[in-house]
C-alpha positions, 0 to 999 in steps of 0.5 A: 527545489521543493515539489508540490505533488499533484494528481495521479494521471495514470496507473497500472496493476500487475500480478506477476507481470500480468497487466490488469485492465479495467481497474477503477481504483486502488486504496493502499492499506492504512499503516496503523501501529498497534498501541497501548495506553500507559499510565503510572509513576513519572507520567503526567496522565496517560499516553498512547504508545505505539509498538514500533513495527507491529501493525494492525491488519494491512487491508488493500482494496482494489475495485474493478469497473465491472465483473470480469474473468480476469478480476478473479485472478485476485482470489489466488494470490498465493506466493504472487506479487501484486504491483501498482505503478502510478504516474503523478504530476508535481509542480517545481516551486522554483521553476513553476514547471509541471513535472511527472514522477512515478510511485511503485507499490508491491504487495503480497497477501491473500484475498479476504473479501470480494463482491460481484458489484451492483447490477443497475441499468447504465451503471458500472458494476464496480467489483471490489476485492479486499486483500490482507497484505503480509508484505508491502513496499513503496518506491519513488521513481528514480530510487532503488531504495524503498520509502518504506517496507513492511514484511510481517512474516519476517519481522522487517520494518524499514524506512528509506532502507534503514531497519526501524526495529532491532531484531532480538538476535542483534540486541545481545 
C-alpha cells in the first residue's frame, strides 16, 4: 500500500560514532544542479538545461540549542563522517495504521561558517554551523541501497544504486 509520510518524532546526529546531544535542527542541502540557458535553431525560444551530476554548493546547516564545547567538534570535519538518523511516522493508506520508519543521511565536508548565537535572557542561544558537503548519501530504513548519493570529489551521482552519469572512460 501507499504511505503518507508524517512528522519527524526523533533524530540523532553522530560524528564518527560520537552522539551529539542538544542539536535543535538540521537542514539538509538543497540539491541544485548547475544549468545553462540554451537557444538556437530547432528550439522554440529558450530552455534551461541542467548539467546532470554537476551541483551547486551543497550547504548543510546544523543548529545547536546553545553554545557548548561539543558543538565545536564540527569545526574539524576533516576526513570524518557526519550522520543523521531520523525517525518518522507514516500512515498506511490501506489499513489507516500509523507506522514508523527511518531515514539516514551521511555527509562529508568542511565547516564554512558558525555563530555563537544570540545572548538574550530566557532564550536559547541557537548556535548555527554551516557545512559545505562534498559527499552526501540518503537511505531509507530497511534498504541497503541508497535513495541518492553525490560524491563530488569522485564524480559519483547515483539514484537507487544506479549511476546517473556515465564516466568518460566508459564512453569510448
